[in-house]
C-alpha positions as CSV (number, residue, x, y, z in Angstrom):
1,M,3.3,55.6,26.8
2,D,7.0,54.7,26.6
3,P,8.2,52.7,23.5
4,L,9.0,49.5,25.6
5,T,5.5,49.3,27.1
6,L,3.8,50.0,23.8
7,G,5.9,47.3,22.1
8,L,5.2,44.7,24.8
9,M,1.5,45.4,24.7
10,T,1.3,45.4,20.9
11,T,3.2,42.1,20.9
12,L,1.2,40.4,23.6
13,F,-2.2,41.5,22.4
14,P,-2.5,41.4,18.6
15,T,-6.0,42.0,17.3
16,G,-8.0,41.0,14.3
17,D,-10.3,43.5,12.7
18,H,-13.4,41.8,11.3
19,R,-17.2,42.0,11.2
20,E,-19.8,39.3,11.1
21,V,-23.4,39.3,9.9
22,G,-25.9,36.4,10.1
23,L,-29.5,35.3,9.5
24,G,-31.4,32.4,11.0
25,A,-34.6,31.0,12.6
26,Y,-35.1,30.5,16.3
27,G,-37.5,29.5,19.0
28,Y,-37.8,30.8,22.6
29,T,-39.6,30.5,25.9
30,A,-39.9,32.8,28.9
31,G,-41.4,32.7,32.4
32,P,-40.7,32.7,36.1
33,Q,-38.9,29.4,35.8
34,V,-37.6,27.9,32.6
35,D,-36.3,24.3,32.5
36,P,-33.8,23.9,29.6
37,I,-34.6,20.2,29.2
38,E,-38.4,20.7,29.1
39,S,-38.0,23.7,26.8
40,F,-36.0,21.8,24.3
41,D,-39.0,20.9,22.1
42,T,-40.1,24.6,22.1
43,L,-36.6,25.8,21.0
44,L,-36.6,23.4,18.1
45,M,-39.9,24.9,16.7
46,P,-39.1,28.1,14.8
47,Q,-41.1,31.0,16.1
48,G,-39.2,33.9,14.5
49,V,-36.2,35.2,12.7
50,E,-33.0,36.6,14.0
51,L,-30.5,39.1,12.4
52,L,-27.0,39.2,13.9
53,Y,-24.2,41.8,13.7
54,R,-20.8,41.7,15.4
55,R,-17.7,43.8,14.9
56,V,-14.2,43.6,16.4
57,Y,-12.2,46.8,15.9
58,D,-8.5,46.9,15.5
59,T,-6.4,48.7,18.1
60,E,-5.5,51.5,15.8
61,D,-9.1,52.3,15.1
62,M,-10.1,52.8,18.7
63,L,-9.5,55.5,21.2
64,N,-7.6,53.2,23.6
65,D,-3.9,52.8,23.3
66,D,-3.3,49.8,25.6
67,G,-3.1,47.2,22.7
68,S,-6.5,45.7,23.3
69,A,-9.4,45.6,20.9
70,T,-13.1,46.3,21.3
71,G,-16.0,44.1,20.1
72,N,-19.6,45.3,19.5
73,N,-22.6,43.0,19.4
74,G,-26.1,43.5,18.1
75,H,-29.2,41.4,17.1
76,L,-32.8,41.8,16.1
77,R,-35.3,39.0,16.9
78,M,-38.9,39.2,15.5
79,T,-41.7,36.8,16.1
80,R,-45.5,36.4,15.4
81,D,-48.2,36.4,18.1
82,A,-51.2,34.2,18.2
83,T,-53.0,36.3,15.6
84,G,-50.1,36.2,13.2
85,A,-49.1,39.8,13.8
86,L,-45.4,40.6,13.7
87,Q,-43.9,41.6,17.1
88,L,-40.6,42.5,18.6
89,D,-39.0,40.0,20.8
90,S,-35.5,41.5,21.3
91,F,-33.5,44.4,19.8
92,V,-30.0,44.9,21.2
93,F,-27.1,47.2,20.0
94,E,-24.0,47.3,22.2
95,S,-21.0,49.7,21.8
96,P,-18.5,51.4,24.2
97,L,-20.3,54.8,23.9
98,I,-24.0,53.9,23.8
99,N,-26.1,50.8,24.5
100,V,-29.7,50.4,23.2
101,K,-32.1,47.7,24.2
102,S,-35.7,46.9,23.7
103,R,-36.8,43.5,25.0
104,P,-40.5,43.4,25.6
105,T,-40.3,39.7,26.5
106,L,-38.0,40.6,29.4
107,G,-39.9,43.6,30.4
108,D,-37.7,46.3,28.8
109,Q,-39.7,48.6,26.6
110,L,-36.8,51.0,26.2
111,D,-33.3,51.0,27.7
112,V,-30.6,53.5,26.5
113,G,-27.2,53.8,28.1
114,L,-25.9,57.3,27.2
115,L,-22.6,57.7,29.1
116,L,-20.7,54.6,28.2
117,G,-22.4,51.4,27.3
118,R,-21.8,47.6,26.9
119,W,-19.0,46.0,24.9
120,D,-16.6,43.1,24.6
121,E,-13.1,44.0,25.7
122,V,-10.7,41.7,23.7
123,W,-7.6,41.1,25.8
124,R,-6.0,38.2,24.0
125,Y,-6.0,37.3,20.3
126,G,-3.7,35.0,18.3
127,D,-3.4,32.3,15.7
128,N,-0.9,29.5,15.1
129,G,-1.7,28.7,11.5
130,R,-4.4,26.1,12.4
131,A,-6.4,27.8,15.1
132,Q,-7.4,31.4,15.7
133,W,-8.6,32.3,19.1
134,R,-9.9,35.3,21.0
135,F,-10.6,35.8,24.7
136,F,-12.7,38.7,25.9
137,T,-14.6,40.2,28.8
138,P,-18.2,41.3,28.3
139,M,-18.4,44.6,30.1
140,Q,-21.0,47.2,30.9
141,V,-20.3,50.6,32.6
142,T,-23.2,53.0,32.3
143,L,-23.0,56.3,34.2
144,L,-26.2,57.7,32.9
145,G,-29.0,55.6,31.3
146,L,-32.7,56.0,30.6
147,S,-35.2,53.2,30.8
148,N,-38.8,52.3,30.8
149,N,-39.5,48.8,32.1
150,D,-41.7,46.7,34.5
151,M,-39.4,47.2,37.6
152,D,-42.3,49.4,39.0
153,A,-45.8,50.1,38.0
154,D,-45.6,53.9,37.3
155,D,-44.8,53.3,33.6
156,R,-42.4,56.3,33.5
157,V,-39.0,56.7,32.1
158,K,-36.3,56.5,34.8
159,Y,-32.6,57.2,34.9
160,Y,-30.2,54.5,36.1
161,I,-26.6,53.5,36.6
162,A,-25.2,50.0,35.8
163,A,-22.1,47.9,35.9
164,G,-21.1,44.4,35.1
165,A,-18.5,42.0,33.6
166,G,-18.0,38.5,32.5
167,L,-15.7,36.1,30.5
168,G,-15.9,34.8,27.0
169,G,-13.9,33.0,24.3
170,D,-14.1,32.5,20.5
171,V,-12.1,30.0,18.4
172,V,-11.9,29.0,14.8
173,L,-10.2,25.7,14.2
174,K,-9.1,24.4,10.8
175,V,-9.9,20.7,10.4
176,A,-9.3,19.7,6.7
177,G,-8.6,22.0,3.8
178,P,-10.9,25.0,4.0
179,I,-13.3,23.2,6.4
180,G,-13.2,24.1,10.0
181,L,-15.1,24.5,13.3
182,Q,-16.1,27.6,15.1
183,A,-17.2,27.9,18.7
184,R,-18.0,30.7,21.0
185,V,-19.2,30.9,24.7
186,D,-19.6,33.9,27.0
187,A,-21.3,34.7,30.2
188,G,-21.8,38.1,31.8
189,T,-23.6,39.6,34.7
190,V,-24.8,43.2,35.3
191,S,-26.5,45.0,38.2
192,T,-28.7,48.0,37.4
193,N,-29.9,50.6,39.9
194,R,-32.8,52.6,38.7
195,F,-33.8,55.9,40.4
196,R,-37.4,57.0,41.0
197,S,-39.5,59.0,43.5
198,G,-39.1,57.4,46.9
199,Q,-37.3,54.0,46.8
200,N,-34.7,53.0,44.3
201,A,-35.0,49.8,42.4
202,T,-32.2,47.3,41.7
203,R,-32.2,44.4,39.3
204,H,-29.5,41.8,38.6
205,E,-29.2,39.9,35.3
206,L,-27.1,36.9,34.1
207,D,-26.7,36.4,30.3
208,V,-25.1,33.2,29.0
209,N,-24.5,32.5,25.3
210,A,-23.1,29.5,23.4
211,E,-22.7,28.6,19.8
212,V,-21.0,26.1,17.6
213,G,-20.8,25.6,13.8
214,L,-19.0,24.4,10.7
215,T,-17.0,27.0,8.8
216,L,-15.8,27.4,5.2
217,L,-12.5,29.3,5.3
218,L,-11.9,31.5,2.3
219,E,-9.2,34.1,1.6
220,K,-10.9,37.2,3.0
221,Q,-14.0,35.7,4.8
222,A,-15.3,32.7,6.7
223,W,-18.9,31.3,6.3
224,V,-20.3,29.7,9.5
225,L,-23.4,27.4,9.7
226,G,-24.2,26.6,13.2
227,A,-26.5,26.5,16.2
228,W,-26.8,28.8,19.1
229,A,-28.5,29.2,22.5
230,N,-29.1,32.2,24.8
231,H,-30.2,32.0,28.5
232,V,-31.1,35.1,30.5
233,T,-32.0,35.1,34.2
234,Q,-33.3,38.3,36.0
235,W,-34.0,38.7,39.7
236,D,-34.8,41.6,42.0
237,P,-33.7,41.8,45.7
238,R,-36.5,41.4,48.2
239,D,-37.9,44.5,49.7
240,A,-37.9,45.4,53.4
241,E,-41.3,43.7,53.9
242,G,-40.2,40.5,52.4
243,R,-42.2,40.8,49.2
244,D,-40.6,39.1,46.1
245,G,-39.2,41.0,43.3
246,V,-39.5,39.9,39.6
247,D,-37.7,36.6,38.9
248,R,-37.8,35.7,35.3
249,Q,-35.9,33.6,32.8
250,Y,-35.7,33.6,29.0
251,M,-34.2,30.9,26.8
252,A,-33.8,31.1,23.0
253,G,-32.0,28.9,20.5
254,G,-31.9,28.3,16.8
255,A,-29.8,27.9,13.6
256,R,-27.9,30.6,11.8
257,L,-25.9,31.2,8.7
258,S,-23.3,34.0,9.1
259,V,-20.3,35.3,7.3
260,R,-17.2,36.9,8.8
261,F,-15.4,39.5,6.8
262,Y,-11.7,40.2,7.6
263,K,-10.3,43.7,6.9
264,D,-7.0,44.4,5.2
265,R,-5.5,40.9,5.9
266,E,-5.8,37.4,4.7
267,L,-7.6,34.9,6.8
268,P,-5.0,34.0,9.5
269,I,-5.5,30.3,8.9
270,P,-3.5,29.6,5.7
271,D,-4.7,26.9,3.2
272,L,-1.7,24.6,3.7
273,A,-1.8,20.9,2.7
274,E,-2.2,18.5,5.6
275,D,1.1,16.8,4.8
276,A,3.3,19.4,3.2
277,D,5.8,18.2,0.7
278,F,8.8,20.2,1.9
279,D,11.2,18.8,-0.8
280,A,8.8,20.0,-3.5
281,L,8.7,23.4,-1.7
282,L,12.5,23.7,-1.8
283,R,12.6,22.7,-5.4
284,S,10.0,25.4,-6.3
285,L,12.1,27.9,-4.4
286,M,15.3,27.0,-6.3
287,E,13.6,26.8,-9.7
288,G,15.2,29.3,-12.0
289,A,18.2,29.9,-9.7
290,E,20.5,27.6,-11.5
291,E,23.8,29.0,-12.8
292,G,23.3,31.5,-15.6
293,E,19.6,31.9,-15.0
294,E,17.6,34.7,-13.3
295,P,15.4,33.7,-10.4
296,K,11.7,33.8,-11.1
297,P,10.0,36.7,-9.4
298,G,6.8,36.6,-7.5
299,L,7.3,33.8,-5.0
300,F,9.6,35.6,-2.5
301,D,10.5,38.9,-4.2
302,R,9.9,42.2,-2.4
303,P,10.2,45.7,-3.7
304,G,13.2,47.8,-2.7
305,G,16.8,47.1,-2.0
306,A,18.5,44.4,0.0
307,R,17.8,44.1,3.7
308,R,20.2,45.2,6.3
309,D,22.3,42.8,8.4
310,A,22.9,40.5,5.4
311,P,24.8,37.3,6.3
312,Q,28.5,37.6,6.4
313,G,29.1,34.1,5.1
314,T,27.3,30.9,4.2
315,G,29.4,28.5,6.2
316,E,30.9,25.2,5.0
317,G,28.5,22.9,3.4
318,M,26.0,25.7,2.7
319,E,24.9,26.7,-0.7
320,A,23.8,30.4,-1.2
321,M,20.9,31.4,-3.4
322,E,20.6,35.1,-4.2
323,G,17.4,36.5,-5.4
324,G,17.1,39.4,-7.9
325,E,17.1,43.0,-6.8
326,G,14.8,43.4,-3.8
327,G,14.5,39.6,-3.5
328,L,14.7,37.7,-0.2
329,G,17.6,35.2,-0.3
330,V,17.3,31.5,0.8
331,L,20.2,29.6,2.2
332,V,20.0,25.8,1.8
333,G,22.2,23.7,4.0
334,A,23.1,20.0,3.8
335,E,20.1,19.2,6.1
336,G,17.7,21.7,4.6
337,L,16.6,25.1,5.8
338,G,18.1,25.9,9.2
339,G,21.0,23.4,8.8
340,G,20.5,20.7,11.5
341,L,24.3,20.3,12.1
342,G,25.9,20.8,15.4
343,A,25.4,19.8,19.0
344,P,21.9,18.6,20.1
345,R,19.7,21.5,21.3
346,D,16.7,21.8,23.5
347,P,13.6,21.1,21.2
348,S,11.5,23.4,23.3
349,V,13.6,26.4,22.3
350,P,12.9,27.7,18.7
351,L,15.8,27.1,16.3
352,E,17.9,30.3,15.9
353,L,18.2,31.3,12.2
354,H,19.3,34.2,10.1
355,W,16.3,35.9,8.3
356,S,17.8,34.8,5.0
357,E,17.4,31.1,5.9
358,V,13.6,31.2,5.4
359,A,11.7,32.5,2.4
360,Q,8.9,35.0,2.9
361,L,5.9,33.6,0.9
362,S,3.4,36.3,1.5
363,G,2.6,39.4,3.6
364,D,1.4,43.0,3.5
365,P,3.9,45.8,3.0
366,V,4.5,48.3,5.7
367,V,2.6,51.6,5.1
368,W,5.3,54.1,6.2
369,P,4.2,57.6,7.2
370,A,4.9,60.5,4.9
371,G,8.3,62.1,5.4
372,V,9.9,59.2,7.2
373,S,13.7,59.1,7.0
374,A,15.3,56.7,4.6
375,E,17.6,55.7,7.6
376,A,14.6,54.7,9.7
377,S,14.4,51.1,10.7
378,C,12.4,48.7,13.0
379,K,14.0,45.5,14.2
380,V,11.7,42.7,15.4
381,R,12.2,39.0,16.3
382,F,9.9,36.5,14.6
383,V,9.0,33.2,16.1
384,I,7.3,30.9,13.5
385,D,5.7,27.5,13.9
386,P,6.4,24.5,11.7
387,T,4.1,25.8,9.0
388,G,5.9,29.1,8.7
389,A,3.2,31.2,10.5
390,P,4.2,33.7,13.2
391,T,3.3,32.7,16.7
392,D,5.1,35.6,18.4
393,I,6.6,38.9,17.2
394,R,8.7,40.9,19.6
395,P,10.2,44.3,18.9
396,E,13.9,44.7,19.7
397,D,14.8,48.1,18.4
398,C,11.9,50.2,17.0
399,S,10.5,53.7,17.6
400,A,7.1,54.1,19.2
401,E,5.6,55.8,16.2
402,L,6.7,53.2,13.7
403,L,6.0,50.1,15.8
404,P,2.2,49.8,15.3
405,L,2.6,50.1,11.5
406,V,5.3,47.5,11.4
407,M,3.5,45.1,13.7
408,K,0.3,45.3,11.7
409,A,2.2,44.2,8.6
410,A,4.4,41.7,10.4
411,W,1.5,39.6,11.6
412,T,0.4,39.0,8.0
413,Y,3.8,37.5,7.0
414,R,4.0,33.8,6.1
415,F,7.4,32.1,5.6
416,S,8.6,28.8,4.3
417,P,9.0,26.1,7.0
418,A,12.3,25.9,8.8
419,L,13.8,22.4,8.6
420,E,16.1,20.6,11.0
421,G,17.2,17.1,10.2
422,G,14.6,17.0,7.5
423,S,11.7,17.9,9.8
424,A,9.8,21.2,10.1
425,V,10.5,22.9,13.4
426,T,9.7,26.0,15.3
427,A,12.2,28.7,14.6
428,Q,13.2,32.3,15.4
429,F,15.1,35.1,13.7
430,V,15.6,38.8,13.7
431,Y,14.1,40.8,10.8
432,V,14.8,44.5,10.0
433,F,12.2,46.6,8.3
434,T,13.3,49.8,6.5
435,P,11.5,52.1,4.1
436,E,13.6,50.7,1.3
437,T,12.3,47.2,1.7
């Protein structure tokens, strides 16, 4: 893949590596025809427990190189029968390489997809400092599978092929402080053709899921307390003599407490005050930078030497602040960060700044490969929202082997807000990464 294509795909499709586990109680109902309204009382009565597991893998951990991520899903639902004996309602584990299901309530005693499986293909991920979203396609492509179900009465293991797709979305929205909302909805359909002696058997299935909950957003994880619902419809085509196939529906719902763990990055929704005091922020940045004093380290210092492409001049009416060695300088104009002087501009276009006109507040360092040249560099353009969180990062001059490493770190960066006329605005600037910074 050429560097330009790799750069565009990595920029357009950033991914978030995390896993989620949950536990809750649920109720369910199944039969030839299930009415969601009439089944509501049944769903409210706990009949069993559910264990949940999800995982979204970062691009670099997967075999694909197209900039997308892959999500796995799994759950275990156990109930008690009329005698009080524990029984299996549904066990599902989905991954791109293998898919395992056992759903006695839906007639599947055993279903194993060996050549490819079922997974969520994540094709869009992003965050703007207040909301984090993910759009994905539930997919199944099974070239060889083994199953034992009630599609026919011979009670034998059969081999099958299957294919299907759908659409889904997942969003985490910050509401107040660390409190937020989480919602997810997805729907997918799959058609399965099972082979046996004589006539083949085909079954279609539609699987719809929805969930909503309150979240507690911490630095490395998010706790979610919410409700969920799952509706499955199965139907078989009619045979040549007009006899009906199996038409069956399954509906389950319950409450769940889950926790989402984020890997190697802070939660992409920063804990920023609702009404940020930008004057206080500027004073904190300038504290210790008075004449004759050394700037205090830790707020915007970075290891290494000064960055390339340093500003040639500060301009009239600008006051330069220089950090210590390895520090990231901040230029403060008469109107605050970003100036605000000059002809009126289109507010829909991000304000053009030099990288030194905003302060880097946090971010992971780039993990450079061993043996990289000291002259190596990677130039990217940041677009930040009024809170200082990146909304877009576009490579401008970067080698293909260094770009994924730089982009992974760049999306963790948070900057001080850019001000224009005393108000925080969307801004853009070019940033150069080198092994010395």
